[in-house]
N, C-alpha and C positions, 0 to 999 in steps of 0.2 A: 374958730374960723376953719372952714374946710380948705385944706391945702391941695386937694385933688385937682389937677389941671390936665385935661385931655390933650394929647399931642398927636396920636395916630387915630385909628378907628376907636370909637367909644368903647366897644366891647373889649378890644385888646387892652385899652388903658385901664378899664375896670379890672380885667384879669391881672394886669401887672401890679395894680394897687393891692389887690388881695394877696397876690403872690408875695409881695414885700412884707405884708402883715404876717404871713405864715413864716417866711424865711427869717425874719428878725424876731420871731417869738411872740408877737402880739396876739396871735391866735395859737393856742396851745395844741399839742398833739392830741387828737381825738375830739377836740372841741367842735361843737355844732356851729355852722355859719348860717345865720338867719337871713334869708333872701330879702325879706321885706325891710329889715333893719338896715341892711347894707344899701338897698336901693334908696332909702330915705337919707342915709348918711351922705351918699354921693350925689343925691339929687338926680337919679337916673331911673329908668323904668325897671320893673321886675324882670321883664324879658331880657333886658341888657345884662342884668346880674346873672340870670339863669344861663345865658349863653357864655358869659365869662367863666362861670363855674364848670361848664362843660369843657372849656379849654383847659382849665386847671385839673380836671379829672384826667384828661389825656396826658397831662404833665405829671401825674402821680402825686399831686399835692392835696387833692381832696377825693373823697369817695361818696357817691350818691347811694343812699340806702332807700329803696322804695318804701313809700308811705311813712318814712321817718325823717328824711331831710338829708342835708349835705354836711359831711364831717371832715375835718382836717385829717389827713392820712396819719395813722399811728407811726411815730418814729420809734420803732422797737428794734431789737437785735436782728430779727429776721430781715426786716426791710433794709437796714443799714448794710448788713453783710451782702445781701443780694445786690444792692446798688453798687457797691465798690467792686464786687466781682465782675459785674457786667461792664462797668466803666473801664476796668483794667483790660478786659478782653478787647473792647472796641478801640481804646486808645493805643494799645500795643499794635494792633493791626494798622491803624492809620499812621502811627509813629514810624513803623517800618517803611511805609511808602515815602514818608517825608525824608527819612534818613537816606533813602536810595536816590531820591529825585530832587532834593532841594536846590534852589537857585540862590545867588547872592542876595537878591531882594527879600527872599524869605528869611534868611538869617538876619538881615538888617531889621526886619519887622519884629522878630522874636527878641532881639537884643534891645530894641527901643522899648518894647513893652516891659521887658525885665527891668530896665532902668526906671520906667514910670512906676512900676509896682514897688521898687525899692523906696522911691520917694514917698509913695502913699503910705507904706509901712512906717517910715520914719516919722510921718505926721500923725500916725494912728488913725488914718482915714480908711476904715474898714469898707464902707460902701464903695469908695473909689477903688480900693484894692480888689474887691470882688468883681466889679465891673471890668477892670483891666484883666482879671483872670479869665473872664468869659472871652474877651478879645484875644487873649493869648491862646486859649483852646481853639477858638475859631481859626486863628492864623495857623495853628499846628495841623488843622484838618484840611489844609490846602490840597493835599494829594490823596485824600481819603478814597476818592473814586468809587464810592459806594453809596447810592441814594439811601438805602435802608439804615446804614450805620449813621449817616449824617442826621437823618430824621430822628433816630432813636436817641442820639446824644443830645439833640436839641430838647427833647422831652425829658431827658434824665437830668440835664444840667440844673434846673431849678431845685431839685432835691439835693444835689451836691452842694449847691449854694446854701441851702437850709442847714445841711450838716456842718458846713464850714463855720457858719455863724454859731451853731450849737457849741462847737469847740472854742470859738472865740470868747464866748461868755465865761468860760472857765480859765482860759490862759491865752489872752489875746496876743501878747508879744511872741510867745513860742509858736503859735499857729502860723503867724505871718513869717517867722524865720524858717519854719519847716517848709512852707510853700516856696519861699525864695531859694532855699537850698536845693529843693527838688528841681526847680526851674533851671538853676545854674547847671546842675549835673546833666539834665536833659538836653540843654542847649549844646553842651560840650560833646555829648554822645552823638547828637544829630550832626554837628559840625564834622565829627570824625567819621560819619556814616557808619557808625558802629551799632548795628541793629540789635545784637545780643546784649550789649551794655545798656541800651535804651530800654529793652524789654525788662531787664533786671531792675533798673531804676524805677520803672513804672509799677512793677509788681511790688517792690518793697515799699514804695510810697503809698500805693493803694492799701496795702496791709496796715501800714502805720496810721494812715488817716482813719481807716475803719476803726481801729482800736482806740484812737483818740476820741472819736465821736461816741463810741460806746462808753468810754470812761466818763465823758462829760454828761451823758444821759444818766448814768448811774449816780453821779454826784448830785444832779438835779433831783433825782428820785429820793435820795437819802435826805436832802435838804427839805424836801416837801413832806 
């Protein structure tokens, strides 16, 4: 039975469905996505799937090869290192603005999301944990004050989500603990309006996450 249930625009929901298949490893790195098969599976038009794949190409999850088809973006060392380097740069910039300008309601929101993520981690609810992580990032971007950074992070976040799940498959408990530890330290630095400490936390976290993803990919490669 098909569990696909449109909620927003049909194209966006098809894109979200395929994004989830990629993020949770049901489509492998480099695997071809057959437009006709996906259209049949979801009972939608070929045009709808084509538009969805164009959205996912913008989000760096697939690549279209002329006269060959659409393929899941290779999750290799170059891609992973590039992703975390750019995320670190963007989030350090926006984090500095947040540390300088946060209001009490901002801190309340971050603390609330942190507690919700702790509960999700305790339950082993990865999907819920990742969804809350997206909300946390969005809340931390309140004072980004830069259209291009906001749009770039929006398009990069699906790949970050994909990488997080890649590490979860190898060591789920440790990945969740690492994320929570990072969040706790970040919140305290933001509360103290300590931009230098926050930048250091984000840099160390990005480096650590990058190495964890690469380690997970190497383990999968050896097992295969």
